[in-house]
Each structure stands twice: as C-alpha cells, then as structure tokens.
N, C-alpha and C positions, 0 to 999 in steps of 0.2 A: 364418143364419134358418132353416135345414132344422132346426137342432138345438134351436131355441126354437120353431118351430110344432110339433115332434114332442113338446116335453115339455108345450106349452099343449094338446096334443090328448090326451095320456096322461091329464094332469089333469083336463080335461073329461070322459071318457068312463070313466076309472076311479078318479078321486081319492077321489070319494064311497064307495067301496068300502072304501079306505084307511083314511077317516075314520071309516067304521061300524067296521070291524074293531076298529081301535084304541080308540075309544070305548065300544063296547057289546060285541065279542064276547070279547075277551081278559078283561073282566072290566066291569062296571056301573061307572062313575065318577060322583061327582057333581062339581060346579062347582071346590069347594076341594080336591077329590082330583085333578083335572085341573090346577088351579093349582100344587099340590106337585108332581104328576110333570113337568110344563112347567120348573118350577123346577131340579128333580134333574137334569133334561137338561142344561138348560144349564149348570150348574155343573160337571157332567161334562166337556162341550164344552169349557169355559173352562180346565179343569184339563189335559185333552187336550191342546189347542192350546197351552198353556205348555208342556208336556214335550214337545211335539213329536210326538205319537202320533196317528197316522190311526184317525180314527173316522167311522161313519155317524151322522148326525143321526137318522135311522131307529131305527139300533140302539140309541142311548140313550135316545131317548123311548119305545121299546117297553120296555125294561128297567124303566125308571122307572114306566110304567103296571103294569107285574106287580108291580113291589115295593109299588105303593100298594095292589094289590088283595090282595097278599099279606098285609099289614098286618091285613086283615080275616079272614084264616085261609088257608091253603093251598088249602082247597076254594072260595074266592071266585073263583080264577083258574082259566079253563077251559084247562087243559092240553094238551088236543087241538088248540086253535087255535094254543097258542105252538110245539107240536111244528111244526106245519105251517110256520109263519113260519120257526123255525130251519133247517128242511129247504131252504127257498125260500133261504134267505140261502147255505146251505152249498154248493147247486147251481149258484147263478146265477154266479160266478166262473167255473167249468170248462165250463159250457154256453155261457158268452158267449163264452169263448177259444175253443172249437171252432166256434162259428159265425162267429166273425171271422177265422178260419184258411179256413175253406172260402170264405166272400167273397173273401179275397184271392185264393184260386188260381182261384176261377172268374172275377174281374175281369182277374185277369194272363192268363188265358187268352183271353178275352175284346178284351183290349186289350193287346196286348204291347209292353213298352218299348222 
C-alpha cells in the first residue's frame, strides 16, 4: 500500500511535468507524431521483451519522441532538454544506491537485529 501511495502521489504532483516535457519540451509533436512515437515505443518494448532485454518504458518512448522530432530535422529537437534527461538517467542508479545504503545503515543502527 505504501508503494502504491507513493507512486500515486508522485504521479499526482509531478506527472504533469513529465507529460509536458515529453509532449512539448523535447520537441513539439502533433497527434499523428504522438501515435507514431507510441507505436515505435511499443514495438521496441515487444522486441526487447522477446529477447529478454530489460528496458525502461520511459527510455523507449523518449527515444521514439526524439526520433519523431528528428524526422523534421536535427534542429527540431531541443538537445539541451534531452541532455538533462540523459544525465538524470545516468545519475539515478548510483544516487539511489547510495541513498539505499545510507538508509540501511541508519535503520540498522536505529533497530539492531
């Protein structure tokens, strides 16, 4: 229940920012382009699942949106926004690992087994 609540609250308070970034800030997309990006993302997920490759749905749809925008030309994509997204992806795993380790140490001292 706590995980579901956290996910719901995260979507409630920050989900609109993700939707705005994906649909307007990376590149301006029209409905047909959005459909194309969603189709490309789902095909990528099906192929990755078939081969047992772990991929993120967020990564696949972001790549598809960048591809749709780049179809109109490299300048149609706001590369500064995509660079920030890329670095957020790179830094998320090690920072989460550090925070998880620190929480374990804190909780193990607070409640020794």
